[in-house]
C-alpha positions as a Markdown table, in Angstrom:
| # | Residue | x | y | z |
|---|---|---|---|---|
| 1 | Met | 0.1 | 0.0 | 0.2 |
| 2 | Ile | 1.3 | 3.6 | -0.8 |
| 3 | Ala | 1.2 | 6.1 | 1.7 |
| 4 | Thr | -0.8 | 9.5 | 0.5 |
| 5 | Ser | -0.5 | 12.7 | 2.2 |
| 6 | Pro | -3.6 | 14.8 | 2.4 |
| 7 | Val | -4.7 | 16.8 | -0.6 |
| 8 | Thr | -4.0 | 20.4 | -0.5 |
| 9 | Thr | -4.6 | 23.8 | -2.4 |
| 10 | Ala | -1.7 | 26.3 | -3.7 |
| 11 | Asn | -0.8 | 27.7 | 0.0 |
| 12 | Gln | -0.7 | 24.2 | 1.2 |
| 13 | Thr | -4.1 | 24.5 | 3.9 |
| 14 | Pro | -5.5 | 20.7 | 3.8 |
| 15 | Leu | -8.8 | 20.3 | 2.3 |
| 16 | Val | -11.3 | 19.2 | 4.3 |
| 17 | Asp | -13.4 | 15.7 | 3.4 |
| 18 | Ile | -16.9 | 16.3 | 3.6 |
| 19 | Gln | -17.8 | 13.0 | 2.6 |
| 20 | Ser | -16.5 | 11.7 | 5.9 |
| 21 | Thr | -17.9 | 14.4 | 8.4 |
| 22 | Pro | -20.7 | 13.6 | 10.2 |
| 23 | Asp | -24.5 | 15.4 | 8.9 |
| 24 | Gln | -25.6 | 17.3 | 11.4 |
| 25 | Arg | -29.2 | 18.0 | 9.7 |
| 26 | Asn | -30.5 | 14.7 | 9.9 |
| 27 | Ile | -32.7 | 14.6 | 7.1 |
| 28 | Pro | -33.6 | 11.5 | 5.2 |
| 29 | Ile | -33.8 | 11.5 | 1.5 |
| 30 | Asp | -36.8 | 10.1 | -0.2 |
| 31 | Lys | -35.3 | 9.3 | -3.7 |
| 32 | Val | -32.1 | 10.3 | -5.8 |
| 33 | Gly | -31.5 | 8.7 | -8.4 |
| 34 | Val | -31.0 | 9.2 | -12.3 |
| 35 | Lys | -34.0 | 9.0 | -14.6 |
| 36 | Arg | -35.1 | 8.2 | -18.1 |
| 37 | Val | -31.9 | 6.2 | -18.8 |
| 38 | Lys | -32.5 | 4.4 | -22.3 |
| 39 | Tyr | -30.8 | 1.2 | -22.5 |
| 40 | Pro | -31.1 | -1.5 | -25.1 |
| 41 | Ile | -33.1 | -4.7 | -24.1 |
| 42 | Gln | -33.6 | -8.3 | -25.9 |
| 43 | Val | -36.7 | -9.8 | -25.0 |
| 44 | Arg | -37.3 | -13.9 | -25.8 |
| 45 | Glu | -40.5 | -14.8 | -27.4 |
| 46 | Arg | -40.9 | -18.6 | -27.9 |
| 47 | Glu | -42.5 | -17.8 | -31.5 |
| 48 | Asn | -40.9 | -14.9 | -32.6 |
| 49 | Gly | -37.2 | -15.4 | -31.0 |
| 50 | Leu | -35.3 | -12.8 | -30.1 |
| 51 | Gln | -36.9 | -8.9 | -30.3 |
| 52 | His | -35.2 | -5.8 | -29.6 |
| 53 | Thr | -36.4 | -2.5 | -27.8 |
| 54 | Val | -35.0 | 0.1 | -25.9 |
| 55 | Gly | -36.0 | 0.3 | -22.1 |
| 56 | Ile | -36.4 | 3.5 | -20.2 |
| 57 | Leu | -36.0 | 3.2 | -17.1 |
| 58 | Ser | -35.5 | 5.6 | -13.5 |
| 59 | Leu | -32.8 | 3.8 | -11.3 |
| 60 | Thr | -33.4 | 5.4 | -7.3 |
| 61 | Val | -32.7 | 4.6 | -3.8 |
| 62 | Asp | -34.0 | 6.8 | -0.8 |
| 63 | Phe | -31.3 | 7.1 | 2.2 |
| 64 | Pro | -32.0 | 7.4 | 6.0 |
| 65 | Lys | -30.9 | 10.0 | 7.5 |
| 66 | Glu | -28.1 | 8.6 | 8.7 |
| 67 | Phe | -26.7 | 8.1 | 5.2 |
| 68 | Lys | -24.8 | 10.8 | 2.7 |
| 69 | Gly | -25.5 | 9.9 | -0.6 |
| 70 | Thr | -24.5 | 8.5 | -3.4 |
| 71 | His | -22.1 | 8.1 | -6.8 |
| 72 | Met | -25.2 | 8.1 | -9.7 |
| 73 | Ser | -22.4 | 6.5 | -11.8 |
| 74 | Arg | -23.0 | 3.2 | -9.6 |
| 75 | Phe | -26.6 | 3.2 | -10.5 |
| 76 | Leu | -25.8 | 2.8 | -14.3 |
| 77 | Glu | -22.8 | 0.3 | -13.5 |
| 78 | Val | -25.0 | -2.1 | -11.9 |
| 79 | Leu | -27.7 | -1.8 | -14.7 |
| 80 | Gly | -24.7 | -2.9 | -17.1 |
């Protein structure tokens, strides 16, 4: 493992890692994500074989107040 130093600005002031700080607001998030994602889908039919279409999807999650957030690209990564 390589040890790294904290990220600093030009005047050598360390940047605060906001993600690791506690959120004092205690606000749950009902829905966060990406919507209207177009994704190619193949549907297998008994009589006609494969049918090609495009699905329009919404990928969302809710967060209790104890969680801080998500990286939206993870939704698309899981979909793929």
